[in-house]
C-alpha atoms as one frame of an Amber mdcrd trajectory, in Angstrom:
protein
 103.430 112.787  59.658 105.125 109.503  59.645 105.058 107.182  62.642 108.218
 105.983  64.035 107.570 102.373  64.354 107.269 100.023  67.453 109.257 100.513
  70.527 109.988  97.696  73.132 111.239  98.041  76.745 110.645  97.535  80.332
 108.559  98.856  83.037 110.297  98.266  86.171 109.731  99.328  90.098 113.119
 100.723  91.507 113.336  98.070  94.030 113.637  95.294  91.103 116.693  96.991
  90.327 119.519  94.956  92.113 123.036  95.092  92.262 125.860  93.570  94.721
 125.995  96.791  96.465 122.413  97.809  97.376 121.777  96.326 100.329 118.850
  94.212  98.802 116.558  97.557  98.238 117.457  98.310  94.758 118.666 101.734
  93.451 119.811 103.837  90.537 123.526 102.659  90.287 122.370  99.179  89.022
 121.155 100.807  85.744 124.494 100.546  84.089 124.380  96.967  83.952 120.412
  97.205  82.987 121.577  99.298  80.108 124.230  96.824  78.846 121.491  94.274
  79.149 118.862  96.311  77.225 121.257  96.883  74.351 122.158  93.691  73.813
 118.397  92.481  74.132 117.686  95.525  71.568 115.338  97.350  74.096 114.969
 100.986  73.446 112.398 102.293  76.478 112.926 102.004  80.165 110.338 103.377
  82.217 110.473 103.345  86.154 107.622 103.310  87.969 107.211 106.497  90.637
 108.360 106.028  94.017
């Protein structure tokens, strides 16, 4: 069995995902911008802490 190699990514609480329309509490709507940033930064894994 071969190993897939190393992965890198982020572990974030939901309230740290901020956008202009989230009223300061963070929400899943901000993930589009985060995914664009992760792709540019070559990050492949996103973990969100439980609510």
